[in-house]
C-alpha positions, -999 to 999 in steps of 0.1 A, spaced: 525 -609 -479 522 -614 -517 545 -602 -547 528 -573 -554 515 -563 -524 555 -556 -511 562 -539 -545 538 -516 -535 553 -511 -498 586 -512 -516 579 -485 -544 559 -467 -517 583 -461 -494 612 -449 -523 630 -483 -522 647 -498 -551 645 -530 -558 652 -558 -582 634 -591 -590 649 -624 -602 645 -663 -595 666 -686 -579 641 -710 -564 616 -727 -591 591 -714 -562 597 -679 -553 604 -647 -562 634 -631 -552 635 -594 -546 671 -578 -545 671 -547 -521 690 -525 -517 697 -495 -489 724 -480 -472 750 -500 -455 728 -532 -463 714 -556 -493 687 -580 -487 670 -609 -503 635 -611 -491 617 -646 -510 580 -647 -514 569 -687 -519 535 -693 -542 520 -698 -504 529 -659 -493 555 -670 -471 585 -649 -468 626 -654 -460 645 -629 -457 682 -625 -456 703 -593 -442 737 -582 -454 753 -560 -435 780 -533 -452 807 -533 -422 813 -498 -439 845 -504 -455 856 -499 -493 880 -518 -511 893 -519 -544 901 -539 -578 934 -560 -562 906 -571 -537 882 -578 -562 904 -598 -583 913 -614 -557 876 -626 -548 873 -636 -580 895 -661 -581 892 -674 -545 855 -685 -559 863 -692 -595 853 -730 -601 
């Protein structure tokens, strides 16, 4: 599937997304749907790699955010 075909499919489905790049040879779609976030990368040869992040449904607050920032800082 090409980048434009994926854009058309997501738009037709009413699914919001943003585009970014993290690899020189691919465009990344960051897609958020209820309870999940997807990262789909479309490569120059139209190959797609997909990673899904599924929520536990637990909502946390600022102290947890600050703990995570401290845990993952350089």
